[in-house]
C-alpha positions as CSV (number, residue, x, y, z in Angstrom):
1,M,-141.4,-154.4,-5.0
2,S,-140.8,-157.7,-3.3
3,G,-142.7,-156.7,-0.1
4,L,-145.7,-155.5,-2.0
5,A,-145.6,-158.5,-4.3
6,A,-145.7,-160.8,-1.2
7,V,-148.7,-158.9,0.1
8,L,-150.5,-159.1,-3.3
9,A,-149.8,-162.8,-3.5
10,G,-151.0,-163.5,0.0
11,R,-147.6,-164.5,1.4
12,Q,-147.6,-161.5,3.8
13,A,-150.4,-160.1,5.8
14,P,-151.6,-156.6,4.6
15,G,-151.6,-153.7,7.0
16,V,-150.0,-150.3,7.2
17,H,-146.3,-150.1,6.3
18,R,-143.6,-147.6,5.5
19,W,-142.5,-148.3,1.9
20,E,-139.2,-147.3,0.3
21,S,-139.8,-147.4,-3.4
22,A,-139.3,-145.0,-6.3
23,L,-141.9,-146.7,-8.5
24,D,-144.3,-144.4,-10.4
25,V,-147.8,-144.3,-9.0
26,A,-149.0,-145.8,-12.3
27,D,-146.7,-148.7,-11.9
28,V,-147.9,-149.4,-8.4
29,Q,-151.5,-149.1,-9.6
30,H,-150.8,-151.5,-12.4
31,A,-149.2,-154.1,-10.1
32,A,-152.1,-153.9,-7.6
33,E,-154.8,-154.1,-10.3
34,H,-152.9,-156.9,-12.1
35,A,-153.1,-158.9,-8.9
36,G,-156.9,-158.2,-8.6
37,W,-156.6,-155.5,-5.9
38,G,-158.2,-152.1,-6.0
39,F,-156.0,-149.0,-5.8
40,G,-156.1,-145.6,-4.4
41,Y,-153.5,-142.8,-4.2
42,V,-153.1,-139.9,-1.7
43,D,-150.6,-137.1,-2.3
44,G,-150.2,-135.9,1.2
45,A,-147.7,-133.1,0.5
46,A,-150.2,-130.4,1.5
47,L,-152.2,-132.4,4.0
48,D,-151.5,-131.9,7.7
49,A,-155.0,-131.6,9.1
50,R,-157.2,-134.6,10.1
51,A,-160.2,-133.5,8.1
52,D,-158.2,-133.0,4.9
53,V,-156.5,-136.4,5.2
54,L,-159.8,-138.2,5.8
55,R,-161.3,-136.5,2.8
56,A,-158.3,-137.3,0.6
57,I,-158.5,-141.0,1.7
58,G,-162.2,-141.1,0.9
59,S,-161.7,-139.5,-2.5
60,A,-158.8,-141.9,-3.3
61,L,-160.8,-144.9,-2.4
62,G,-164.0,-143.7,-4.1
63,F,-166.1,-143.6,-1.0
64,P,-169.7,-142.5,-1.5
65,D,-170.8,-138.9,-1.3
66,H,-172.3,-139.5,2.2
67,Y,-168.9,-140.4,3.6
68,G,-168.6,-138.3,6.8
69,A,-164.8,-137.9,6.8
70,N,-164.5,-139.2,10.4
71,L,-163.0,-142.3,11.9
72,D,-166.3,-144.2,12.2
73,A,-167.2,-143.4,8.6
74,L,-163.7,-144.4,7.5
75,N,-164.1,-147.7,9.2
76,D,-167.5,-148.3,7.7
77,C,-166.5,-147.4,4.2
78,L,-163.4,-149.6,4.3
79,R,-165.6,-152.4,5.3
80,D,-167.7,-151.8,2.1
81,L,-164.8,-151.8,-0.3
82,A,-165.4,-154.1,-3.3
83,G,-162.3,-156.2,-2.7
84,P,-158.7,-156.1,-1.4
85,T,-157.2,-152.6,-1.9
86,V,-153.8,-150.9,-1.9
87,L,-153.7,-147.3,-0.7
88,L,-150.4,-145.6,-1.7
89,W,-150.0,-142.5,0.5
90,D,-147.1,-140.3,-0.5
91,A,-145.7,-137.5,1.8
92,W,-147.6,-138.7,4.9
93,S,-145.2,-137.3,7.4
94,G,-146.7,-133.8,7.5
95,F,-149.9,-135.2,9.0
96,A,-147.9,-137.6,11.3
97,R,-145.9,-134.7,12.7
98,A,-148.7,-132.1,12.8
99,E,-151.3,-134.4,14.5
100,P,-149.4,-137.5,15.8
101,R,-152.4,-138.6,17.9
102,W,-154.8,-138.4,15.0
103,F,-152.3,-140.0,12.7
104,G,-152.1,-143.0,15.0
105,L,-155.8,-143.3,15.1
106,V,-156.2,-143.1,11.3
107,V,-153.4,-145.7,11.0
108,E,-155.2,-147.9,13.6
109,V,-158.4,-147.8,11.6
110,L,-156.7,-148.4,8.3
111,G,-154.6,-151.3,9.6
112,D,-157.1,-153.1,11.9
113,R,-159.3,-154.7,9.3
114,G,-159.6,-158.1,11.0
115,E,-162.8,-159.7,9.7
116,A,-164.3,-156.3,9.0
117,G,-164.2,-156.3,5.2
118,P,-161.6,-156.9,2.6
119,P,-157.9,-156.5,3.3
120,V,-156.3,-153.1,2.8
121,E,-152.5,-152.6,2.3
122,V,-151.5,-149.0,3.1
123,L,-148.1,-148.0,1.8
124,L,-146.7,-144.9,3.5
125,R,-144.0,-143.6,1.1
126,G,-141.5,-140.9,1.9
127,V,-139.6,-139.7,4.8
128,G,-141.4,-139.8,8.1
129,P,-141.1,-140.9,11.7
130,A,-139.4,-144.3,11.6
131,D,-141.2,-145.6,14.6
132,A,-144.7,-144.8,13.3
133,V,-145.3,-148.1,11.4
134,P,-143.1,-151.0,10.4
135,L,-141.2,-151.1,7.1
136,L,-142.4,-153.3,4.3
137,A,-139.3,-155.1,3.1
């Protein structure tokens, strides 16, 4: 968990990373919340369409009912998160392979927080395109 620990402690910038860890979801959630970060989880095993992925992210992060499940709404709702947040996304590669262009756009919105709201660390766990995003070591 050293890479995640570095992010949670502010020693590494948050972003979108591939993450090789076998920790239980509950353990990742506990670590994030213990550090004062929010937590969301997406099981992407059956998600390969953009709309389904965007809805799953919105549900995992507790977005409001009016969330429009599009890139602009994703960006707006990320900006409105209560604080720094970890999103653990298991089995992400189905979407990355089915809709590579849209996967890239979703990753761009998730990772490009800049000054637009609290930091978000997205952990892409599981096998997937190695060149999609950097590995969190």
